[in-house]
C-alpha positions in Angstrom: -63.8 -127.0 209.3 -61.8 -129.7 211.1 -58.9 -128.7 213.5 -56.4 -129.6 210.7 -57.6 -127.7 208.0 -55.4 -124.1 207.2 -57.4 -121.1 208.9 -55.4 -118.1 210.4 -55.7 -114.8 211.9 -55.3 -112.2 208.8 -57.6 -112.3 206.3 -58.8 -108.5 206.9 -59.8 -108.3 203.2 -62.7 -110.9 203.8 -63.8 -108.8 206.5 -63.4 -105.7 204.4 -65.7 -106.9 201.8 -68.3 -107.9 204.6 -68.6 -105.0 206.8 -67.1 -102.5 204.8 -64.6 -99.4 205.1 -61.1 -99.0 204.2 -58.6 -101.5 204.4 -56.0 -99.2 205.7 -58.7 -97.8 208.0 -59.2 -101.4 209.9 -57.6 -102.2 213.3 -56.3 -105.8 212.9 -56.0 -107.5 216.1 -56.1 -111.2 214.5 -52.5 -111.5 214.7 -50.1 -112.3 217.1 -47.5 -109.2 215.0 -45.8 -106.7 217.3 -47.4 -103.9 216.0 -44.7 -101.6 216.5 -42.4 -103.1 214.4 -38.6 -102.9 214.0 -37.6 -99.8 212.5 -36.2 -100.8 208.7 -34.7 -97.7 207.5 -32.2 -97.6 204.8 -31.0 -100.1 203.0 -28.1 -100.5 200.9 -28.8 -100.2 196.9 -27.3 -103.7 196.1 -29.3 -105.3 198.8 -31.9 -105.1 196.1 -29.8 -105.3 192.7 -27.3 -107.9 193.4 -27.7 -111.5 194.2 -27.5 -112.4 198.0 -23.8 -112.7 198.4 -22.2 -114.9 201.3 -21.1 -112.3 203.5 -24.7 -110.9 204.1 -25.4 -114.3 204.9 -22.7 -114.9 207.3 -23.5 -111.6 209.0 -27.2 -112.7 209.3 -26.0 -116.2 210.7 -23.9 -114.8 213.3 -25.9 -112.3 214.4 -28.6 -114.8 215.0 -26.2 -117.6 216.9 -25.0 -114.5 219.4 -29.1 -113.4 220.0 -30.2 -116.7 220.4 -27.3 -118.1 222.1 -27.1 -121.3 219.8 -24.7 -123.9 220.8 -21.6 -124.5 218.6 -22.7 -128.0 217.7 -26.5 -126.7 216.2 -26.3 -126.1 212.7 -28.7 -122.9 211.4 -30.7 -122.2 208.2 -31.7 -119.0 207.0 -35.3 -119.1 205.2 -37.8 -117.6 203.3 -40.6 -117.5 206.6 -41.0 -119.8 208.9 -44.2 -121.5 206.8 -42.0 -122.3 204.2 -40.0 -124.3 207.0 -43.0 -126.1 208.5 -44.1 -127.3 205.1 -40.5 -129.0 204.6 -40.8 -130.9 208.0 -42.5 -133.9 206.8 -40.0 -134.7 204.2 -36.7 -134.5 206.2 -37.6 -137.8 208.2 -38.9 -141.4 207.5 -42.8 -141.1 206.9 -44.5 -142.5 209.9 -46.7 -141.2 212.9 -46.2 -137.6 214.3 -47.7 -136.6 217.5 -49.4 -132.6 217.5 -51.2 -131.6 220.7 -54.3 -129.7 219.9 -55.0 -126.7 219.8 -52.3 -125.6 218.3 -51.1 -123.8 215.4 -52.5 -125.7 212.6 -50.2 -125.4 209.6 -48.2 -127.9 211.3 -50.5 -131.0 211.2 -51.7 -129.7 207.6 -47.9 -130.2 206.6 -47.8 -133.8 208.1 -51.0 -134.9 206.9 -50.4 -133.5 203.3 -47.3 -135.4 203.0 -48.8 -138.7 204.2 -48.1 -138.9 207.8 -50.8 -140.2 210.3 -51.7 -138.4 214.2 -50.4 -140.8 217.0 -47.4 -141.5 218.9 -44.4 -142.6 217.8 -41.9 -141.4 215.1 -42.0 -137.6 215.7 -43.2 -134.5 217.7 -44.2 -131.5 217.0 -44.7 -128.7 219.5 -45.1 -125.3 219.9 -43.6 -123.1 222.7 -45.0 -121.1 223.6 -48.3 -122.8 222.2 -50.4 -120.7 219.8 -53.3 -119.5 221.0 -53.4 -120.5 224.5 -49.6 -119.9 225.4 -49.1 -123.3 227.0 -44.8 -123.6 227.3 -43.2 -126.9 227.1 -40.5 -128.7 229.6 -37.5 -130.7 227.6 -38.6 -133.5 229.6 -41.6 -134.1 227.6 -39.8 -133.7 224.5 -38.4 -137.2 223.7 -39.5 -138.2 219.9 -36.6 -139.4 217.6 -37.8 -136.6 215.5 -38.8 -133.3 217.2 -39.8 -130.2 215.9 -40.3 -126.8 218.5 -41.5 -124.0 216.9 -40.5 -121.2 218.7 -42.4 -118.2 216.5 -43.6 -117.0 219.7 -40.4 -117.5 222.1 -38.6 -114.1 221.4 -40.5 -112.6 224.2 -39.3 -114.6 227.4 -36.0 -115.8 225.9 -35.0 -117.8 229.3 -37.7 -120.1 228.3 -36.4 -121.0 225.3 -35.4 -124.5 224.2 -32.7 -123.6 222.1 -30.2 -125.8 224.2 -32.1 -128.7 223.1 -31.1 -128.1 218.8 -27.7 -130.3 219.8 -29.9 -133.7 220.1 -29.9 -135.8 217.2 -33.2 -135.5 215.4 -34.5 -131.9 217.1 -35.4 -128.5 215.2 -36.0 -125.5 216.4 -37.9 -122.7 214.2 -38.0 -119.2 215.1 -39.9 -117.0 212.9 -38.5 -113.3 212.7 -42.0 -111.7 211.7 -43.8 -112.0 215.0 -41.4 -110.4 217.5 -39.8 -107.6 215.3 -43.3 -107.3 213.5 -41.8 -107.4 210.4 -44.3 -110.4 208.6 -43.7 -109.2 205.2 -40.2 -109.7 205.1 -40.4 -113.5 204.7 -37.8 -114.8 207.1 -37.3 -117.6 209.4 -34.6 -120.0 210.6 -34.3 -123.6 211.3 -31.8 -124.6 214.0 -30.8 -128.2 215.3 -29.1 -131.7 213.8 -26.7 -130.4 211.0 -27.5 -133.6 209.0 -31.2 -132.5 208.9 -30.3 -128.8 208.6 -27.9 -130.0 205.1 -30.8 -131.9 204.0 -33.3 -128.8 204.3 -30.5 -126.5 202.6 -30.5 -128.6 199.6 -34.3 -128.6 199.3 -34.1 -124.8 199.8 -31.3 -124.7 196.9 -29.6 -121.3 196.6 -30.0 -117.4 197.6 -33.4 -118.6 199.8 -33.5 -115.1 201.6 -33.9 -111.9 199.6 -30.7 -109.6 199.7 -33.6 -106.8 201.9 -34.1 -109.6 204.6 -30.5 -110.4 204.7 -29.6 -107.1 205.9 -32.6 -106.0 208.0 -32.8 -109.3 209.8 -29.1 -108.8 210.6 -29.3 -105.1 211.6 -32.4 -106.3 214.2 -30.4 -109.4 215.5 -27.6 -106.8 216.2 -29.9 -104.3 218.2 -30.3 -105.8 221.6 -31.2 -102.9 222.9 -34.5 -102.3 221.2 -35.7 -106.1 221.6 -35.2 -105.5 225.3 -37.1 -102.1 225.5 -39.5 -104.0 223.1 -39.7 -107.0 225.5 -40.6 -104.4 228.3 -42.9 -102.5 226.1 -44.7 -105.8 224.8 -45.5 -107.0 228.5 -46.8 -103.6 229.3 -49.3 -103.7 226.6 -50.2 -107.1 227.5 -51.4 -106.3 231.2 -52.8 -102.9 229.5 -55.1 -105.5 227.4 -55.9 -107.9 229.9 -57.3 -104.6 231.9 -59.6 -103.3 229.1 -61.2 -106.8 228.7 -62.2 -107.4 232.4 -65.5 -106.8 231.8 -65.9 -108.6 228.7 -64.0 -111.8 229.3 -62.1 -114.1 231.4 -58.6 -114.7 230.3 -58.0 -118.1 229.2 -54.1 -117.9 228.3 -51.8 -116.2 225.4 -48.4 -114.0 225.1 -47.0 -110.7 225.3 -47.8 -110.3 221.6 -51.5 -112.2 222.0 -54.1 -112.8 224.7 -57.1 -115.5 224.7 -60.3 -114.9 226.2 -63.3 -116.9 226.9 -66.2 -114.5 225.8 -68.9 -116.5 225.6 -70.2 -116.4 222.5 -66.9 -115.5 220.0 -68.8 -115.0 216.7 -70.9 -112.1 218.0 -68.1 -110.9 219.7 -66.2 -110.6 216.7 -68.8 -109.4 214.7 -69.5 -106.7 217.5 -65.8 -105.7 216.8 -65.7 -105.8 213.0 -68.6 -103.5 212.8 -66.1 -100.7 214.2 -63.6 -102.0 211.8 -61.7 -104.0 214.1 -60.9 -107.4 213.1 -59.8 -110.3 215.8 -59.6 -114.1 215.4 -61.8 -117.0 216.4 -61.4 -120.7 215.9 -62.8 -123.5 214.3 -62.6 -126.0 217.5 -64.0 -123.4 220.3 -67.5 -121.4 220.1 -66.1 -119.0 222.9 -62.3 -118.2 222.6 -61.4 -115.0 221.0 -57.7 -114.3 220.4 -56.7 -110.4 220.1 -53.1 -109.3 219.3 -51.8 -106.0 220.7 -53.5 -102.5 219.5 -50.4 -100.3 218.1 -50.2 -97.0 220.3 -53.2 -95.1 218.4 -55.4 -98.2 218.4 -56.0 -98.2 222.0 -58.9 -95.7 222.3 -60.8 -97.0 219.7 -60.8 -100.7 220.7 -61.7 -99.1 224.2 -64.6 -97.4 222.8 -65.6 -100.3 220.9 -65.8 -102.7 223.7 
């Protein structure tokens, strides 16, 4: 498998098929999704039955602007997940060369290559901020390509490090994912923020009603709940340190974020197999034989992980 092919965390069905057990009984640590998700609560009945109205969409956008402190000069668009936005990015700029420093989330390179772009410096640059899987943060001074995409899918754990102010620059797009920090990956909600001309072209591609009624209501409610966000950041930071303590005798910390940690465990495949026999799923990479990424366990999963280790 090459670095630019689409390999991901998740894939739990394949693990169950190989190592047995019931899917619901596995502890999935292969993703960087918050294991203690935002409480959805009850939804208005018409969230399911009516076409999404402009009022619900406008509420979501207002909440997003406040939560991320989006500059007035930057446009914002809600979409059915960050992955849908990533797939559209190459079509928003004349085809050329794109710089994507590896290792990083491989969907970006796969999308650009599928659209006929070549890898190299010049026309575009994509960065994941903080980077997946090593947690690297980028500085604004290094992002100078005419078309710059900043993927902040994991940046809600560190809002002071966000590069949202760059969204006012021509040719710049910042992507936000709702699934990671809020733990609602199945909701399929993402945002593109930046150059109004590019955002307008993207809106034309997505068409009307790109976001479902339930996603509009849940997303707005969650973005308005700043107290939950603050408490969640504290909990995730504590849990990341707890995971590092558990892994201290089993691998060397390489990096990560407060949603996932990256360790050098020597033989990553053997370590993954060891955990899988205890029905705990982890993440390995096609470009490293020693790197293992672990997401955070839910509150009931810590004892189980410690026993497996």
